[in-house]
Each structure stands twice: as structure tokens, then as C-alpha cells.
C-alpha positions as CSV (number, residue, x, y, z in Angstrom):
1,M,-13.3,-4.8,4.4
2,D,-9.5,-5.5,4.5
3,V,-6.8,-4.7,6.7
4,F,-4.1,-2.8,5.9
5,T,-0.3,-3.6,8.1
6,D,2.7,-2.3,9.5
7,D,4.7,-4.4,7.2
8,L,2.3,-3.9,4.4
9,Q,2.9,0.2,4.8
10,R,6.8,-0.5,5.5
11,Q,6.9,-1.9,2.1
12,L,4.8,1.2,0.4
13,L,7.4,3.4,1.9
14,M,10.4,1.7,0.6
15,A,9.1,1.1,-3.1
16,K,8.3,4.4,-3.0
17,G,11.4,5.5,-1.7
18,L,13.8,3.0,-3.9
19,E,11.5,4.0,-7.5
20,R,11.9,7.8,-6.2
21,L,8.0,8.0,-6.5
22,T,5.9,11.1,-6.1
23,R,3.1,10.4,-3.9
24,N,0.8,11.5,-7.0
25,D,2.9,8.9,-9.1
26,L,2.4,6.2,-6.4
27,A,-1.8,6.4,-6.4
28,N,-1.6,6.8,-10.4
29,E,1.0,3.5,-10.6
30,I,-1.2,1.5,-8.7
31,G,-5.2,3.5,-9.5
32,V,-5.8,5.3,-6.0
33,S,-7.0,8.4,-5.5
34,L,-4.4,10.7,-4.1
35,P,-6.4,11.6,-0.8
36,T,-6.5,7.7,-0.5
37,M,-2.8,7.2,-1.0
38,T,-2.1,10.0,1.3
39,R,-4.0,8.3,4.1
40,L,-1.8,4.6,3.0
41,I,1.5,6.8,3.8
42,N,0.5,8.6,6.8
43,N,-2.1,7.3,8.7
44,K,-1.1,4.6,11.9
45,T,-1.6,1.3,11.0
46,P,-3.5,-1.0,10.7
47,F,-6.9,-0.2,9.8
48,A,-9.6,-0.9,7.0
49,I,-9.0,-0.7,3.1
50,Q,-12.2,-1.4,0.6
51,N,-11.2,-5.1,-1.1
52,N,-10.2,-3.0,-4.4
53,V,-7.5,-1.0,-2.9
54,Y,-6.0,-3.9,-1.2
55,K,-6.0,-5.8,-4.5
56,R,-4.5,-2.7,-6.2
57,L,-2.2,-2.6,-3.4
58,T,-0.5,-6.5,-3.4
59,N,0.0,-6.1,-7.3
60,W,1.9,-4.1,-7.5
61,L,3.9,-4.4,-3.9
62,S,4.1,-8.0,-5.9
63,E,5.8,-6.5,-9.2
64,H,8.1,-4.1,-7.2
65,R,9.1,-7.0,-4.3
66,I,12.0,-5.2,-1.7
67,V,13.8,-7.7,-0.4
68,A,15.3,-5.9,2.7
69,T,18.8,-7.2,4.3
70,Q,20.7,-6.7,7.4
71,D,24.5,-6.4,7.3
72,K,26.2,-7.5,10.8
């Protein structure tokens, strides 16, 4: 089991929004079920997820790296 953190959830939500993906599209791209994707998006973090889900998620996020900047 691995820990799904607030940072990972934030990255996932930013990528989802910027690429205009639905939960279903995102689940298909990452290779997880729709209920798992809904849990990743909606549940309060941190929580434990299976190793294979964590690996798929982090691999997908590394291919869709989001760099956030803040203008001051």
C-alpha cells in the first residue's frame, strides 16, 4: 500500500482540469476503475491506495507534469 497525498490529488485535479478530462476519461487513461477515480478525486487525503494504482497514477502524472506559477 502507498499513501495518496494532498499534493498528488491536487496534481491530478489540475491535470484533469487543464486537459478537460472527465472522470471516466481520466480513469481510462490511467487504467483504473471509475469508482477508484472518483475516490481519488473526491475523498479527503491522505489515504492508502494499492501499489499498482499508485504506480499507474504517478507514471501518468509524470507524463502530464503541471508547473504552477504565481505572479506577484
